[in-house]
C-alpha positions in Angstrom: 57.9 100.1 -2.0 58.1 98.5 -5.5 60.2 101.5 -6.7 62.4 101.2 -3.7 63.0 97.5 -4.3 63.6 98.2 -8.0 66.0 101.0 -7.2 67.9 98.8 -4.8 68.1 96.0 -7.3 69.2 98.4 -10.0 71.9 99.8 -7.7 73.1 96.3 -6.8 73.2 95.3 -10.5 75.2 98.4 -11.3 77.6 97.7 -8.5 78.1 94.1 -9.7 78.6 95.2 -13.3 81.1 97.9 -12.2 83.0 95.4 -10.0 83.0 92.8 -12.8 84.2 95.4 -15.3 86.9 96.7 -12.8 88.0 93.1 -12.1 88.2 92.4 -15.8 90.3 95.6 -16.4 92.5 94.7 -13.4 93.1 91.2 -14.8 93.8 92.6 -18.3 96.2 95.2 -16.9 98.0 92.5 -14.8 98.3 90.3 -17.9 99.7 93.2 -19.9 102.1 94.2 -17.1 103.4 90.6 -16.6 107.1 90.5 -16.9 108.8 88.5 -19.5 109.3 84.9 -18.5 112.3 84.7 -16.1 114.1 82.2 -18.4 113.9 84.6 -21.4 115.2 87.4 -19.2 118.2 85.4 -18.1 118.9 84.1 -21.6 119.0 87.7 -22.8 121.9 88.4 -20.4 124.1 86.0 -22.2 123.4 87.8 -25.5 124.1 91.2 -23.8 127.6 90.2 -22.6 128.5 88.6 -26.0 129.9 90.7 -28.8 131.1 90.3 -32.3 134.7 91.4 -33.1 135.2 95.1 -33.2 132.2 95.9 -31.0 131.7 95.9 -27.3 128.7 95.0 -25.2 126.5 97.9 -24.0 127.5 97.8 -20.4 124.6 100.1 -19.3 122.1 97.6 -20.7 123.9 94.9 -18.7 123.9 97.0 -15.6 120.2 97.7 -16.0 119.5 94.0 -15.5 120.8 94.0 -11.9 119.8 95.5 -8.6 122.5 98.0 -7.8 123.1 96.0 -4.5 123.5 92.7 -6.4 126.3 90.4 -5.3 128.1 88.3 -8.0 130.5 85.5 -7.0 132.3 84.0 -10.0 135.0 81.4 -10.6 137.9 83.7 -11.7 140.4 80.8 -12.2 140.5 77.1 -11.7 141.2 77.6 -8.0 139.7 81.0 -7.1 136.3 82.5 -6.5 135.9 86.2 -6.4 133.0 88.2 -5.0 132.0 91.3 -7.0 129.8 94.3 -6.5 127.9 95.2 -9.7 130.5 97.8 -10.6 133.3 95.2 -10.0 131.5 92.7 -12.2 131.2 95.2 -15.1 134.8 96.2 -14.6 136.0 92.6 -14.7 134.1 92.0 -18.0 135.5 95.2 -19.5 139.0 94.1 -18.5 138.4 90.7 -20.0 137.5 92.2 -23.3 140.7 94.2 -23.3 143.1 91.4 -22.2 145.1 89.5 -24.8 144.9 85.7 -24.6 147.7 83.6 -26.0 147.6 80.0 -27.2 150.7 78.7 -29.0 151.7 81.4 -31.4 148.3 83.0 -31.6 147.2 85.9 -29.5 143.6 87.0 -29.4 142.0 90.0 -27.8 138.2 89.5 -27.3 137.3 93.1 -28.2 138.9 92.6 -31.6 137.9 88.9 -32.3 134.6 88.7 -30.3 133.3 86.6 -27.4 130.2 84.5 -27.1 128.3 83.1 -24.1 125.3 81.0 -25.0 122.8 79.0 -23.0 122.9 75.2 -23.5 120.2 74.3 -21.0 118.3 76.0 -18.3 116.1 75.2 -15.3 113.9 78.1 -14.0 111.8 78.3 -10.9 109.4 81.2 -10.0 107.5 81.8 -6.8 105.7 85.1 -6.4 108.2 87.9 -6.9 111.3 85.7 -6.7 113.0 83.3 -9.1 116.0 81.0 -9.3 117.5 80.0 -12.6 120.2 77.4 -13.2 122.0 77.7 -16.5 124.5 75.4 -18.3 126.4 77.7 -20.6 129.3 77.7 -23.1 131.7 80.5 -23.4 134.2 81.0 -26.2 136.6 83.7 -27.5 136.1 83.9 -31.2 139.1 82.7 -33.2 140.7 81.1 -30.1 141.8 77.6 -30.9 140.1 76.0 -27.9 136.8 74.3 -27.3 134.1 76.3 -25.6 134.3 76.3 -21.8 131.2 75.0 -20.1 130.0 76.5 -16.8 127.0 76.6 -14.5 125.5 79.9 -13.4 123.0 80.2 -10.6 120.9 83.4 -10.8 118.7 84.7 -8.0 116.1 87.3 -9.2 113.4 89.5 -7.8 110.5 91.2 -9.5 110.2 95.0 -8.9 107.9 97.4 -10.7 106.7 94.6 -13.0 110.1 93.4 -14.2 112.9 91.1 -13.2 116.2 92.2 -11.7 119.2 90.0 -10.7 119.8 90.1 -7.0 122.7 87.7 -7.0 124.7 85.2 -9.2 127.2 82.5 -8.6 129.2 80.6 -11.1 131.2 77.3 -11.3 133.1 75.7 -14.1 132.4 72.2 -15.4 135.4 69.9 -15.1 135.9 66.1 -15.4 135.9 66.0 -11.6 132.8 68.3 -11.4 130.5 67.2 -14.3 127.3 68.9 -15.3 124.8 68.6 -12.4 121.9 66.2 -12.9 119.4 69.1 -13.1 121.1 70.4 -16.3 121.9 67.2 -18.0 120.4 66.3 -21.3 117.2 64.4 -20.8 116.9 61.2 -22.8 
């Protein structure tokens, strides 16, 4: 009887140790597999679409940030919004880099002079495998005699296979009539 009780206690202790070790390994694996913070992921997109003069962005790296079914709706002029598929979004950016822009006597082509989009402020929210990120950004064609254009992007993301993907994005330009929203204003 004593041996039976001892054997049952030993088996129970072994099970508890194995479960504890398994739980610790699972927690460690989950911590290692945790995706980068969603804000870092989104900020990286602005770097990916920016380029120094004479070079172009790696569009396959940009494409890899999106679900292939992503929907992107952007302000394409002061008065128009355009809905893009992922392929349409990439094509619009490629066309932008090729298009000459004129101001006064100067003409600038972004693929030759460069283009920069940078994050000014960001507000990110995560819940399980979904996230929403609002970004105040500035965009500027290098060498173009014009102040950077501010805009607000709204990114909807999902986590798949341990990493973030963009499911959708919308964009609006900041104007005197449409100032920076309170969520993205500088805190004092």
